[in-house]
Biotite code that builds the C-alpha atoms (Angstrom):
import biotite.structure as struc

atoms = struc.array([
    struc.Atom([4.792, -11.380, 17.347], chain_id="A", res_id=1, res_name="MET", atom_name="CA", element="C"),
    struc.Atom([4.234, -10.609, 13.690], chain_id="A", res_id=2, res_name="SER", atom_name="CA", element="C"),
    struc.Atom([2.583, -7.779, 11.789], chain_id="A", res_id=3, res_name="LEU", atom_name="CA", element="C"),
    struc.Atom([1.060, -8.089, 8.320], chain_id="A", res_id=4, res_name="ARG", atom_name="CA", element="C"),
    struc.Atom([0.614, -4.980, 6.224], chain_id="A", res_id=5, res_name="ILE", atom_name="CA", element="C"),
    struc.Atom([-1.572, -4.752, 3.137], chain_id="A", res_id=6, res_name="LEU", atom_name="CA", element="C"),
    struc.Atom([-0.468, -2.025, 0.755], chain_id="A", res_id=7, res_name="GLY", atom_name="CA", element="C"),
    struc.Atom([-2.896, -0.669, -1.819], chain_id="A", res_id=8, res_name="ILE", atom_name="CA", element="C"),
    struc.Atom([-2.205, 1.396, -4.933], chain_id="A", res_id=9, res_name="ASP", atom_name="CA", element="C"),
    struc.Atom([-5.752, 2.426, -5.846], chain_id="A", res_id=10, res_name="PRO", atom_name="CA", element="C"),
    struc.Atom([-7.006, 2.818, -9.386], chain_id="A", res_id=11, res_name="GLY", atom_name="CA", element="C"),
    struc.Atom([-10.454, 2.803, -10.949], chain_id="A", res_id=12, res_name="SER", atom_name="CA", element="C"),
    struc.Atom([-9.388, 0.179, -13.512], chain_id="A", res_id=13, res_name="ARG", atom_name="CA", element="C"),
    struc.Atom([-6.363, -1.486, -11.890], chain_id="A", res_id=14, res_name="ILE", atom_name="CA", element="C"),
    struc.Atom([-5.806, -1.548, -8.128], chain_id="A", res_id=15, res_name="THR", atom_name="CA", element="C"),
    struc.Atom([-2.455, -2.920, -7.041], chain_id="A", res_id=16, res_name="GLY", atom_name="CA", element="C"),
    struc.Atom([-2.068, -4.818, -3.786], chain_id="A", res_id=17, res_name="PHE", atom_name="CA", element="C"),
    struc.Atom([0.831, -6.231, -1.821], chain_id="A", res_id=18, res_name="GLY", atom_name="CA", element="C"),
    struc.Atom([1.146, -7.977, 1.521], chain_id="A", res_id=19, res_name="VAL", atom_name="CA", element="C"),
    struc.Atom([4.305, -8.037, 3.617], chain_id="A", res_id=20, res_name="ILE", atom_name="CA", element="C"),
    struc.Atom([4.976, -9.424, 7.074], chain_id="A", res_id=21, res_name="GLU", atom_name="CA", element="C"),
    struc.Atom([7.353, -8.363, 9.807], chain_id="A", res_id=22, res_name="ILE", atom_name="CA", element="C"),
    struc.Atom([8.257, -11.075, 12.318], chain_id="A", res_id=23, res_name="THR", atom_name="CA", element="C"),
    struc.Atom([10.848, -10.312, 14.987], chain_id="A", res_id=24, res_name="GLN", atom_name="CA", element="C"),
    struc.Atom([12.277, -7.548, 12.808], chain_id="A", res_id=25, res_name="GLY", atom_name="CA", element="C"),
    struc.Atom([12.503, -9.769, 9.700], chain_id="A", res_id=26, res_name="ARG", atom_name="CA", element="C"),
    struc.Atom([10.693, -8.642, 6.587], chain_id="A", res_id=27, res_name="LEU", atom_name="CA", element="C"),
    struc.Atom([8.930, -11.199, 4.377], chain_id="A", res_id=28, res_name="SER", atom_name="CA", element="C"),
    struc.Atom([7.064, -10.933, 1.097], chain_id="A", res_id=29, res_name="TYR", atom_name="CA", element="C"),
    struc.Atom([3.669, -12.667, 1.260], chain_id="A", res_id=30, res_name="ILE", atom_name="CA", element="C"),
    struc.Atom([1.858, -11.849, -2.007], chain_id="A", res_id=31, res_name="THR", atom_name="CA", element="C"),
    struc.Atom([1.082, -9.147, -4.528], chain_id="A", res_id=32, res_name="SER", atom_name="CA", element="C"),
    struc.Atom([-0.949, -8.592, -7.652], chain_id="A", res_id=33, res_name="GLY", atom_name="CA", element="C"),
    struc.Atom([-3.654, -6.510, -9.254], chain_id="A", res_id=34, res_name="CYS", atom_name="CA", element="C"),
    struc.Atom([-7.407, -6.273, -9.053], chain_id="A", res_id=35, res_name="ILE", atom_name="CA", element="C"),
    struc.Atom([-8.426, -5.627, -12.673], chain_id="A", res_id=36, res_name="ARG", atom_name="CA", element="C"),
    struc.Atom([-11.881, -4.183, -13.311], chain_id="A", res_id=37, res_name="VAL", atom_name="CA", element="C"),
    struc.Atom([-11.996, -3.467, -17.042], chain_id="A", res_id=38, res_name="GLU", atom_name="CA", element="C"),
    struc.Atom([-15.024, -2.345, -19.036], chain_id="A", res_id=39, res_name="GLY", atom_name="CA", element="C"),
    struc.Atom([-17.674, -1.916, -16.328], chain_id="A", res_id=40, res_name="LYS", atom_name="CA", element="C"),
    struc.Atom([-19.510, 1.193, -15.189], chain_id="A", res_id=41, res_name="GLN", atom_name="CA", element="C"),
    struc.Atom([-17.852, 3.024, -12.283], chain_id="A", res_id=42, res_name="LEU", atom_name="CA", element="C"),
    struc.Atom([-20.263, 1.753, -9.570], chain_id="A", res_id=43, res_name="PRO", atom_name="CA", element="C"),
    struc.Atom([-19.607, -1.842, -10.679], chain_id="A", res_id=44, res_name="GLU", atom_name="CA", element="C"),
    struc.Atom([-15.835, -1.221, -10.701], chain_id="A", res_id=45, res_name="ARG", atom_name="CA", element="C"),
    struc.Atom([-16.028, 0.179, -7.171], chain_id="A", res_id=46, res_name="LEU", atom_name="CA", element="C"),
    struc.Atom([-17.914, -2.917, -6.053], chain_id="A", res_id=47, res_name="LYS", atom_name="CA", element="C"),
    struc.Atom([-15.197, -5.085, -7.662], chain_id="A", res_id=48, res_name="SER", atom_name="CA", element="C"),
    struc.Atom([-12.492, -3.160, -5.802], chain_id="A", res_id=49, res_name="ILE", atom_name="CA", element="C"),
    struc.Atom([-14.399, -3.497, -2.511], chain_id="A", res_id=50, res_name="PHE", atom_name="CA", element="C"),
    struc.Atom([-14.921, -7.234, -3.074], chain_id="A", res_id=51, res_name="ASN", atom_name="CA", element="C"),
    struc.Atom([-11.328, -7.772, -4.246], chain_id="A", res_id=52, res_name="GLY", atom_name="CA", element="C"),
    struc.Atom([-9.808, -6.038, -1.221], chain_id="A", res_id=53, res_name="VAL", atom_name="CA", element="C"),
    struc.Atom([-12.222, -7.886, 1.088], chain_id="A", res_id=54, res_name="SER", atom_name="CA", element="C"),
    struc.Atom([-11.126, -11.195, -0.437], chain_id="A", res_id=55, res_name="GLU", atom_name="CA", element="C"),
    struc.Atom([-7.428, -10.320, -0.005], chain_id="A", res_id=56, res_name="ILE", atom_name="CA", element="C"),
    struc.Atom([-8.068, -9.395, 3.632], chain_id="A", res_id=57, res_name="VAL", atom_name="CA", element="C"),
    struc.Atom([-9.940, -12.663, 4.174], chain_id="A", res_id=58, res_name="HIS", atom_name="CA", element="C"),
    struc.Atom([-7.244, -14.784, 2.479], chain_id="A", res_id=59, res_name="ASP", atom_name="CA", element="C"),
    struc.Atom([-4.090, -13.145, 3.887], chain_id="A", res_id=60, res_name="PHE", atom_name="CA", element="C"),
    struc.Atom([-5.272, -11.678, 7.221], chain_id="A", res_id=61, res_name="ARG", atom_name="CA", element="C"),
    struc.Atom([-3.331, -8.396, 7.302], chain_id="A", res_id=62, res_name="PRO", atom_name="CA", element="C"),
    struc.Atom([-3.322, -6.345, 10.494], chain_id="A", res_id=63, res_name="ASP", atom_name="CA", element="C"),
    struc.Atom([-3.098, -2.904, 8.897], chain_id="A", res_id=64, res_name="GLU", atom_name="CA", element="C"),
    struc.Atom([-3.753, -1.200, 5.566], chain_id="A", res_id=65, res_name="LEU", atom_name="CA", element="C"),
    struc.Atom([-1.401, 1.334, 3.985], chain_id="A", res_id=66, res_name="ALA", atom_name="CA", element="C"),
    struc.Atom([-2.881, 3.197, 1.030], chain_id="A", res_id=67, res_name="ILE", atom_name="CA", element="C"),
    struc.Atom([-1.649, 5.871, -1.330], chain_id="A", res_id=68, res_name="GLU", atom_name="CA", element="C"),
    struc.Atom([-3.344, 9.259, -1.039], chain_id="A", res_id=69, res_name="GLN", atom_name="CA", element="C"),
    struc.Atom([-5.028, 10.926, -3.988], chain_id="A", res_id=70, res_name="VAL", atom_name="CA", element="C"),
    struc.Atom([-2.937, 13.353, -5.938], chain_id="A", res_id=71, res_name="PHE", atom_name="CA", element="C"),
    struc.Atom([-4.177, 15.603, -8.690], chain_id="A", res_id=72, res_name="MET", atom_name="CA", element="C"),
    struc.Atom([-2.025, 15.975, -11.724], chain_id="A", res_id=73, res_name="LYS", atom_name="CA", element="C"),
    struc.Atom([-4.029, 17.429, -14.600], chain_id="A", res_id=74, res_name="ASN", atom_name="CA", element="C"),
    struc.Atom([-7.427, 15.781, -14.767], chain_id="A", res_id=75, res_name="ASN", atom_name="CA", element="C"),
    struc.Atom([-10.006, 16.507, -12.059], chain_id="A", res_id=76, res_name="VAL", atom_name="CA", element="C"),
    struc.Atom([-12.277, 13.687, -13.287], chain_id="A", res_id=77, res_name="ASP", atom_name="CA", element="C"),
    struc.Atom([-9.450, 11.152, -12.933], chain_id="A", res_id=78, res_name="SER", atom_name="CA", element="C"),
    struc.Atom([-8.676, 12.396, -9.427], chain_id="A", res_id=79, res_name="ALA", atom_name="CA", element="C"),
    struc.Atom([-12.335, 11.988, -8.437], chain_id="A", res_id=80, res_name="LEU", atom_name="CA", element="C"),
    struc.Atom([-12.441, 8.417, -9.785], chain_id="A", res_id=81, res_name="LYS", atom_name="CA", element="C"),
    struc.Atom([-9.192, 7.638, -7.990], chain_id="A", res_id=82, res_name="LEU", atom_name="CA", element="C"),
    struc.Atom([-10.686, 9.012, -4.777], chain_id="A", res_id=83, res_name="GLY", atom_name="CA", element="C"),
    struc.Atom([-13.719, 6.787, -5.181], chain_id="A", res_id=84, res_name="GLN", atom_name="CA", element="C"),
    struc.Atom([-11.489, 3.740, -5.789], chain_id="A", res_id=85, res_name="ALA", atom_name="CA", element="C"),
    struc.Atom([-9.573, 4.610, -2.611], chain_id="A", res_id=86, res_name="ARG", atom_name="CA", element="C"),
    struc.Atom([-12.872, 4.907, -0.760], chain_id="A", res_id=87, res_name="GLY", atom_name="CA", element="C"),
    struc.Atom([-13.953, 1.437, -1.888], chain_id="A", res_id=88, res_name="ALA", atom_name="CA", element="C"),
    struc.Atom([-10.631, -0.071, -0.736], chain_id="A", res_id=89, res_name="ALA", atom_name="CA", element="C"),
    struc.Atom([-10.712, 1.803, 2.582], chain_id="A", res_id=90, res_name="ILE", atom_name="CA", element="C"),
    struc.Atom([-14.322, 0.705, 3.226], chain_id="A", res_id=91, res_name="CYS", atom_name="CA", element="C"),
    struc.Atom([-13.325, -2.917, 2.595], chain_id="A", res_id=92, res_name="ALA", atom_name="CA", element="C"),
    struc.Atom([-10.454, -2.564, 5.074], chain_id="A", res_id=93, res_name="ALA", atom_name="CA", element="C"),
    struc.Atom([-12.494, -0.828, 7.764], chain_id="A", res_id=94, res_name="VAL", atom_name="CA", element="C"),
    struc.Atom([-15.362, -3.310, 7.326], chain_id="A", res_id=95, res_name="THR", atom_name="CA", element="C"),
    struc.Atom([-12.794, -6.010, 8.101], chain_id="A", res_id=96, res_name="ASN", atom_name="CA", element="C"),
    struc.Atom([-11.500, -4.138, 11.195], chain_id="A", res_id=97, res_name="ALA", atom_name="CA", element="C"),
    struc.Atom([-8.174, -2.978, 9.728], chain_id="A", res_id=98, res_name="LEU", atom_name="CA", element="C"),
    struc.Atom([-6.564, 0.253, 10.820], chain_id="A", res_id=99, res_name="GLU", atom_name="CA", element="C"),
    struc.Atom([-5.875, 2.510, 7.820], chain_id="A", res_id=100, res_name="VAL", atom_name="CA", element="C"),
    struc.Atom([-2.739, 4.592, 7.206], chain_id="A", res_id=101, res_name="PHE", atom_name="CA", element="C"),
    struc.Atom([-2.344, 6.982, 4.271], chain_id="A", res_id=102, res_name="GLU", atom_name="CA", element="C"),
    struc.Atom([0.828, 8.138, 2.512], chain_id="A", res_id=103, res_name="TYR", atom_name="CA", element="C"),
    struc.Atom([1.441, 10.587, -0.297], chain_id="A", res_id=104, res_name="SER", atom_name="CA", element="C"),
    struc.Atom([3.209, 9.374, -3.453], chain_id="A", res_id=105, res_name="PRO", atom_name="CA", element="C"),
    struc.Atom([6.181, 11.572, -2.492], chain_id="A", res_id=106, res_name="THR", atom_name="CA", element="C"),
    struc.Atom([6.417, 10.012, 0.995], chain_id="A", res_id=107, res_name="GLN", atom_name="CA", element="C"),
    struc.Atom([6.322, 6.512, -0.486], chain_id="A", res_id=108, res_name="ILE", atom_name="CA", element="C"),
    struc.Atom([9.000, 7.221, -3.092], chain_id="A", res_id=109, res_name="LYS", atom_name="CA", element="C"),
    struc.Atom([11.183, 8.961, -0.504], chain_id="A", res_id=110, res_name="GLN", atom_name="CA", element="C"),
    struc.Atom([10.963, 5.960, 1.837], chain_id="A", res_id=111, res_name="ALA", atom_name="CA", element="C"),
    struc.Atom([11.698, 3.383, -0.875], chain_id="A", res_id=112, res_name="ILE", atom_name="CA", element="C"),
    struc.Atom([14.038, 5.092, -3.350], chain_id="A", res_id=113, res_name="VAL", atom_name="CA", element="C"),
    struc.Atom([15.425, 7.946, -1.275], chain_id="A", res_id=114, res_name="GLY", atom_name="CA", element="C"),
    struc.Atom([13.965, 10.701, -3.451], chain_id="A", res_id=115, res_name="LYS", atom_name="CA", element="C"),
    struc.Atom([10.380, 11.857, -3.625], chain_id="A", res_id=116, res_name="GLY", atom_name="CA", element="C"),
    struc.Atom([10.225, 12.207, -7.388], chain_id="A", res_id=117, res_name="HIS", atom_name="CA", element="C"),
    struc.Atom([11.503, 8.771, -8.389], chain_id="A", res_id=118, res_name="ALA", atom_name="CA", element="C"),
    struc.Atom([10.001, 7.134, -11.449], chain_id="A", res_id=119, res_name="ASP", atom_name="CA", element="C"),
    struc.Atom([8.033, 3.877, -11.501], chain_id="A", res_id=120, res_name="LYS", atom_name="CA", element="C"),
    struc.Atom([11.015, 1.839, -12.757], chain_id="A", res_id=121, res_name="ALA", atom_name="CA", element="C"),
    struc.Atom([13.118, 2.975, -9.784], chain_id="A", res_id=122, res_name="GLN", atom_name="CA", element="C"),
    struc.Atom([10.311, 2.031, -7.373], chain_id="A", res_id=123, res_name="VAL", atom_name="CA", element="C"),
    struc.Atom([9.979, -1.412, -9.008], chain_id="A", res_id=124, res_name="GLN", atom_name="CA", element="C"),
    struc.Atom([13.725, -1.981, -8.812], chain_id="A", res_id=125, res_name="PHE", atom_name="CA", element="C"),
    struc.Atom([13.966, -1.013, -5.140], chain_id="A", res_id=126, res_name="MET", atom_name="CA", element="C"),
    struc.Atom([10.894, -3.059, -4.148], chain_id="A", res_id=127, res_name="VAL", atom_name="CA", element="C"),
    struc.Atom([12.481, -6.072, -5.833], chain_id="A", res_id=128, res_name="ARG", atom_name="CA", element="C"),
    struc.Atom([15.785, -5.433, -4.035], chain_id="A", res_id=129, res_name="ALA", atom_name="CA", element="C"),
    struc.Atom([14.268, -4.781, -0.586], chain_id="A", res_id=130, res_name="ILE", atom_name="CA", element="C"),
    struc.Atom([12.033, -7.855, -0.717], chain_id="A", res_id=131, res_name="LEU", atom_name="CA", element="C"),
    struc.Atom([14.615, -10.015, -2.521], chain_id="A", res_id=132, res_name="ASN", atom_name="CA", element="C"),
    struc.Atom([12.119, -10.937, -5.233], chain_id="A", res_id=133, res_name="LEU", atom_name="CA", element="C"),
    struc.Atom([13.218, -13.106, -8.179], chain_id="A", res_id=134, res_name="PRO", atom_name="CA", element="C"),
    struc.Atom([11.855, -10.608, -10.729], chain_id="A", res_id=135, res_name="GLY", atom_name="CA", element="C"),
    struc.Atom([10.255, -7.208, -11.060], chain_id="A", res_id=136, res_name="LEU", atom_name="CA", element="C"),
    struc.Atom([6.672, -7.077, -9.798], chain_id="A", res_id=137, res_name="PRO", atom_name="CA", element="C"),
    struc.Atom([4.003, -5.487, -12.013], chain_id="A", res_id=138, res_name="GLN", atom_name="CA", element="C"),
    struc.Atom([4.032, -1.686, -11.685], chain_id="A", res_id=139, res_name="GLN", atom_name="CA", element="C"),
    struc.Atom([0.758, -1.402, -9.753], chain_id="A", res_id=140, res_name="ASP", atom_name="CA", element="C"),
    struc.Atom([1.735, -4.289, -7.462], chain_id="A", res_id=141, res_name="ALA", atom_name="CA", element="C"),
    struc.Atom([5.189, -2.727, -6.947], chain_id="A", res_id=142, res_name="ALA", atom_name="CA", element="C"),
    struc.Atom([3.551, 0.586, -5.992], chain_id="A", res_id=143, res_name="ASP", atom_name="CA", element="C"),
    struc.Atom([1.307, -1.237, -3.495], chain_id="A", res_id=144, res_name="ALA", atom_name="CA", element="C"),
    struc.Atom([4.286, -3.089, -1.991], chain_id="A", res_id=145, res_name="LEU", atom_name="CA", element="C"),
    struc.Atom([6.150, 0.230, -1.820], chain_id="A", res_id=146, res_name="ALA", atom_name="CA", element="C"),
    struc.Atom([3.228, 1.691, 0.139], chain_id="A", res_id=147, res_name="CYS", atom_name="CA", element="C"),
    struc.Atom([3.349, -1.235, 2.585], chain_id="A", res_id=148, res_name="ALA", atom_name="CA", element="C"),
    struc.Atom([7.141, -0.861, 2.907], chain_id="A", res_id=149, res_name="LEU", atom_name="CA", element="C"),
    struc.Atom([6.763, 2.886, 3.513], chain_id="A", res_id=150, res_name="CYS", atom_name="CA", element="C"),
    struc.Atom([4.340, 2.112, 6.335], chain_id="A", res_id=151, res_name="HIS", atom_name="CA", element="C"),
    struc.Atom([6.757, -0.403, 7.831], chain_id="A", res_id=152, res_name="ARG", atom_name="CA", element="C"),
    struc.Atom([9.563, 2.174, 7.691], chain_id="A", res_id=153, res_name="HIS", atom_name="CA", element="C"),
    struc.Atom([7.354, 4.852, 9.260], chain_id="A", res_id=154, res_name="THR", atom_name="CA", element="C"),
    struc.Atom([6.228, 2.491, 12.075], chain_id="A", res_id=155, res_name="ARG", atom_name="CA", element="C"),
    struc.Atom([9.815, 1.510, 12.856], chain_id="A", res_id=156, res_name="GLU", atom_name="CA", element="C"),
    struc.Atom([11.039, 5.117, 12.846], chain_id="A", res_id=157, res_name="THR", atom_name="CA", element="C"),
    struc.Atom([8.197, 6.262, 15.108], chain_id="A", res_id=158, res_name="LEU", atom_name="CA", element="C"),
    struc.Atom([8.839, 3.276, 17.397], chain_id="A", res_id=159, res_name="GLY", atom_name="CA", element="C"),
    struc.Atom([12.509, 4.198, 17.716], chain_id="A", res_id=160, res_name="GLN", atom_name="CA", element="C"),
    struc.Atom([11.657, 7.814, 18.437], chain_id="A", res_id=161, res_name="ILE", atom_name="CA", element="C"),
    struc.Atom([9.134, 6.699, 21.054], chain_id="A", res_id=162, res_name="GLY", atom_name="CA", element="C"),
    struc.Atom([11.678, 4.504, 22.843], chain_id="A", res_id=163, res_name="SER", atom_name="CA", element="C"),
    struc.Atom([14.252, 7.282, 22.803], chain_id="A", res_id=164, res_name="GLN", atom_name="CA", element="C"),
    struc.Atom([11.684, 9.692, 24.251], chain_id="A", res_id=165, res_name="MET", atom_name="CA", element="C"),
    struc.Atom([10.900, 7.215, 27.049], chain_id="A", res_id=166, res_name="LYS", atom_name="CA", element="C"),
    struc.Atom([14.616, 6.941, 27.885], chain_id="A", res_id=167, res_name="GLN", atom_name="CA", element="C"),
    struc.Atom([14.956, 10.727, 27.974], chain_id="A", res_id=168, res_name="VAL", atom_name="CA", element="C"),
    struc.Atom([11.931, 11.077, 30.273], chain_id="A", res_id=169, res_name="ASN", atom_name="CA", element="C"),
    struc.Atom([13.218, 8.501, 32.782], chain_id="A", res_id=170, res_name="LEU", atom_name="CA", element="C"),
])
């Protein structure tokens, strides 16, 4: 049995995506890239994100979606736009019957790099190493793949805990 995970790094201008697959415990890279929606009004950009994610789901048939949560740094307006971009991606996933899982940037960095405040270059490097890629993926694509890898790690950890709990309760 295999599981495909679509990771999304949402953005109102560039939304990164990455698809990985786990088959019998083996991890495989499927694809990654960016949905670029330059120069349009926000509603049109949201439609592009929705359509882009829908197309990725149609083409690569993931089973689950892992998406980065909104964080607010300094600019409230940017956080609102990011939230709307996330909403468009989540709606595309749910419309296509995917279960959605959300992770904070700190959780993702902790799972991939081992520290929650890693920089983008460290995330890119570790994504390349974990997936045995020939080169560094684009930053937004690397962040999306990191989100998918974080979800994989979380699923495996929770699965191990669940089996240990079953053994204890026998």
